[in-house]
N, C-alpha and C positions, 0 to 999 in steps of 0.2 A: 593596605592598598588605597583605602578611603582616605585615610589620613595623609599618605602622600599627595593622592588626589587635591585634597583642600589645600595643601602647601602649594603645589603647582598652582592654584588656581588663584592664591591668595598673593602669590608673587608675579607683579606685571612683568619683570625681568625675562620669566620663563612663558610668559601668556604666547609668546608667536610661533614656538618650536613645533606644538602640533599642528598648526597649520602649515608651516613649512613642510614638515615630513609629509603631510599629505600630498602637498603640491610636487616635493620631489618624487613620491611614488607613483603619482599620475603621470607627471611627465617622463619616468624612466622608459617606457616601452618606445617613447618616441625616438630615442638617443641609441637604442640597440639597432643592430644591423638588421634590415629587412631586406627581402627578397627583391630584387630589380630585375626588371626582364631584358633580353638581350637587345631588343629593340631600342629599349633607353641608352642601353650602355652604348650600342652603335651610335645613336643620333649624337648623344655627349661627346663620343670621342673624336666623331667628325666634326664637331663644333670648336672641340679644344684642340685639335690637332693642328700644331705646326705646319705640316705638310699642306694639309687643306688651307692654310693661310695663306701660304706662300702661294700656292697654285690660284686661289683667288685675287692676289695681288696681280699675277701675271696675267690673269683674264681681264681684270680693270686696265691694266697697261695695253693691251691688246686692242681692247675697245676704243680706249684714248687715242692709240695709233690710226686705228680705222677713222675714227671722227676727225683727225687731224689731216689724213689725206684726203678727206672730201671737202672740208671747210675751205681747203683753198680755191675752190670755185666762188666761195660766198664772198664777197668785197670788205674789206677792212676799212674802216673809218678811223683817222687819227687826227687830233685836233690839237693845236702849239700856239706860242706867241713868240716871236723874236724882237724884243724892245731893248732899242741902245740908241747911244748918241753916236754921230759920224761927223766928220768935217772934209770937206773937199770931194775929189769925185766919187761917184756912189760905187761902194764895193759887194753891194747886196741888195737884196731887195728890203725897203723899209715895211716890212711886215708888223703889223700888232697883234694880228690874229692869221690864223690859216687852219686849213682843214684840207684832208688828202684822203683818198680812197681809191684802192688797188684789188684787184684780185686777177686769178689764173683764168684764162678763158680757154684753151686749148694746149695740150701738150701728150707727144706718144709717151713720154715715161710716166707722167702722173698717171694714166691709166692701169700701167702694169702695177705702180704702187698699191694704188686703191684695190686692186685683185689681191696681192700679195697681203696687204692689211687686213682684207675679209677672210683672206684663208688663215691668216696668222690668229686673227680671233676663233675662230673655228678649233684650232689647233688648242688654242688656250683652253677652251670651255671643255674639251676631252681630257686635255691634260687635269684640269679638277675632277671630271668624273673620275679619271685612273686613280687620284689622289683619294679620292673619297673611298674607292672599294678596296684599296690598300689597306687603311684603315678599319673599314669595317671586317675585311679580313683578320686582321691582327687582332683586333676585338673581340670575333667572334672565335677564334681559337684560344686566348686566354681564358674567355669567359667558361667555353665549354671544359676547358684543362681544368679550369678551377674548382668547376663543379665536381667533375670526378675526382681529381685529389681529394676534397671534403670527404665525398664517398668512400675514399681508401683510407684516411683518417679514422672515420668511423670506424671501419674494420679493423684496424689496426688497434684502435683500443678495444675492441672486443677481444683481439689476440692474446693482448696482454692478459687479460682476463683469464683467458683460456691456459696462458703459461702459467700465470701465479697458482690456479688450482692443479695445473699438472706438476709444477714442483713441489707442493703441498704430499701431493701423492706419494712422487717419487722418493720424498724425504721420509715417508711413513714408510714406506716399502723397505727402503735402505736401511732403515734403522732397524726393521723387523727381518731383515737378512733375506727378503724375498726377492728383490733387485740389487745387483752389484752398484757400486759407487759412480761406475762410469755412466749407469742412464740417468742418475741425479746431474752428472756434469753435462750430459747432452740434453736435458731439459733446461739447466741454466744457461747455456751455448744457446738454445733457441730463442728462450726470454732475450738475452743479449743482443742477438740478430734482429728479433723484432723490436728491439727499442731503437736499435740503429737505422732500420727502415722508418720509423714511424717519425725519427727526427729527420732523416732525408726528406719526408712528405712534408713535414710541417717548413721545411726550407723553401719547399716548391710550392707551397701555399702562400707563403710569405712574399717569395718573388712575384709570385702572379697576381696578387693583391697589390704590391707595390706599383706593377705596370699598368694594371686597371685602374688604379689611381691617378697616374701619371696621364693616362690617356684620357681618362673622362673628367678630371679635375676634382673629383669626388674624394674625401677622407680616405686614407688606408682603412681596409677593413670594413668598408661600411655597404660593400655591395655582397650581396648574397645570392649567388646565382640560381635561376628557377628553370630547370631543363624543360619546364611545360612549356617554356617561352620560346624554344629552339625549335624551327622546323625542321623537317626531316630534311636530312642532305640525300640527295641524289647519288646511286651508285653510278654514276657517270663513267664513260670510257673514252678513250681518244679516239675511237673509231668513229664517235659522234661528229655530226656537222660543227668544224669549229665556226666561229667568229671571229672576227678581227677585235683584238682588245682595245679598249680606248687608249693604253698608253702607246700601242702601235700604231694605230690609225693616227692618234696626236704626233709622233713622230714623221709620219709620211706627210701629213698634211704642211709641218713645219718645213721640211724639206722642199715641198713645191711651193711654199711662201717665198723661202729664199731664192729658188728659182726664178720666181717671178720679178722679184728685186733685181737678181743679175740681168734678166732680160729689159727690165726699164733703165738700170744703168747704163747699158750698151746701146741702147736706142736713141741714147741724146745727141748723138754726132750726125751731123748733117740733117738732123729734124728738125722742124719748125717749133717754136714756142712762141704762142701769144697771149698776151696780157693785155689787162684794160686799167688805165687810169685817169684821175681826176683828181684837179685841185684848186683850191679857191683862196685869194688872199684877201685881206683887209689891210691896205697900204696907208701910209700916213708923213707926211712931210715936215713935221712938227719939228723934230729932235735930229734932222738932217739935212742937206741941201739938194736934196733933189730937184726942187722946184727950179733949180738955178738952170738945169740942164735939159729941160723941158721948154717946148714953146708955151706960150701962155695959153692957159684953161686946156691944156691939153693933159696934163696928170688926172689919171682915175685912181678911185681910191680902192672900188669893186674890181677885181680882175678873175677871170674863171678860164679854167683850161681842162679837156678832155681828150682823151682818144686811144688808140690801141696802140700797142707795142710787138712788132714782130723782132725774134732773135732767133738766128740760124747759128750754131755753135760750129765753127769748122776745125779750130785746134785748140784741144784743152788738155793736156798732159795729165793734169790730176784728176780727172773725170775718169781718163782712161785705166789709170790707177786703180781708181773707184772700183769700176766695174770689175777690174781681173778681181780685187777684193772680195766682193761681192759672189763672183763665178766661185771663188775656193772656198768661202762660205757654203754656197749651195752643195757643192759636192762634199763637203764633209757632212752635213746634213743628211744627205742621202744615202752616203755610208753608215751612217749612225742608225737611221731608220730600219736599213738592210739589216744590219747586225742586232738591232732590238728584235726584228723578225726570228733571224736564225736562233738568237738565243730562247726565244719561246718555244720555238719546235724543238730545242735541245730539251727542255723544261719538261715538256709533254711525254716527250720519249722516256726520260728519267721517271717522272711520276707514274707512267703506265707501268714501268716494270717496278717501281715500290709497290704499286696499288694492288699490283696481284699476290705480292708477298704479302702484304699486310691483311688482305682478304683472307690468305691461307693461314697467316698465325692468328687471324682473330676466329677462324672456325675452329682451328686446333685448340684454343684457349677456352672457347664457348664448350667443346666436348670434354675436355679435362674438368671444367667446372661442375658440368653435367654429372660425370663419373664421380667427382668427388661428394656431390650432395647426394647420388645414391648410396654410395659406401658411408656415409655418414648416417643416413636414414637404416643401413641395414646393421651398423654398430647399435644403434640407438634400440633397434627391436630385439637385438641380443640380449644386449643389457636389460632390457625390460621383461622379455619373457624367458631368458636363458636358454642354453644350447638346444632343449627340446629333449634328447635322450640322455638317459643316464650316465651309466658307466661304462658301459661296453667300450670294447676295444675302438669300434668306429665312432664314436661320441666325440662330438665336436668340443676342444678346448674352451671353457669358459673364459670368456673375454674380461680384462680387468678395467677399474673404473679410469685409467691413463688412456685406455684405448677411444673413448670417448674424445677426451681433450685432443688427443693427436689427430682425431678425425675432423674436431671441429677447426683446428688450425688449419689443416691441411685444406678444408673447404673456403676457409675466409682467403689462404692465400691464392686458391686458382680464381675466388671470385676477383681479388685486386689484378691480376694476372690478365682476367678478362677485361677489365676494366681499362687498363694501360692499352692492352691492344684495340679497344675500342675507340680511345680518343687519336691514338697514332692513326687509325684508319679513317677518321673524322675528319683531321685534320689534311690529309693527304687528298681525300675526295673534294675538301674546301678548295684547296689550292689548285687541283685539277679543275675544278669547275671556272675558277676563275682565268686560269691558262687558257680554256676553252671558249671564254668572252659568256659565258651563261651566269657570272655572278650576279649580274642586275635581276634575272628571274627569281633567284633564289632571296634576293634582300628586297621586291617586291613582297615576296611570299613571307617575309620576318614581319614585315611591315604592317600587312594586312592581318597578322594574328590578335 
């Protein structure tokens, strides 16, 4: 060893390798999957979600529409110039510089448009909240399910160890003529079934990891769930006082906004509209014949005009058609909002029925798990202490070593069944929580952990 060490120190080409190895070992834990809290996953999913980004864009557009509808009352200012050569009778003003200013002063329709835009901005804000809640629900259910599947994979690995020992025991008992060959085949069938189930769990885990990666933008497999970061999901029921969900409220506000636009479009006829305007011109006669048509010394270079404009629409078929179009859009939006409310009511009824069944299934699975655990304890006790009695007719038959492995496999299987029932129940409770409009309360608790 000393000789090899001297050779390594003497050879400068290899002197960097020990240091590189130390750095690689030191950096190894940093690239391994680490536990990530649910609140972090939800935050990253909401920031990375395309649905949330679209909702944010809709909110920006709604705010811009609101600003546009109110800014028409603020005067606009434009400056320009019309420079050209002309001969003969003047065909236009000889302006070398001009400035115009105009604004809306009063309009019945515009007041409705401002109200509609303000309501639309509120609807877009609630639409963003709806999108964020949906992303939080999807991320939470995937996160909790991945944690459960990882736990089931651990149990499946233990089961395969139990089946290997069971096959070894049956192989020896079959060769000794104690058990028939069918017992050995049944043990191998159990091992094959458990292997198939493990492969199924691995597929589920890979799918959930991919979904979380797409939601959060993190590398696949870099998220290890931490169930300690998941707040308790309340056992909500449909008879609790429901709140209007952000999505339904947003739909109703959108309908209200379109109804207001329709009223604004229909109020333009026979309603006056007042505008203000002002214009300044700097005129010049150098490149034209304007001076020939004015009395001497009467042409002025600086000219200003200002005043109010009053318009009363009497006959405008295009505006009438537009008001009909906006009325149809308002009707459609109202029907869609009512449809969203009805769908939420149907979902509440369906979730309530499913939740009762899932509660019962979870209770049954929990009891089966407890029974299997007690049976395993009884088997282990009998194997350790024997049957107690000796050889009387009432003596209990001595258990074989394979009974322990069968009991362990059964207990592990019942644990997996209980975990499956638990994740189905948790997902149903979260979905019902959101349908009742209480999702925000749970999210606040989540971010408070």
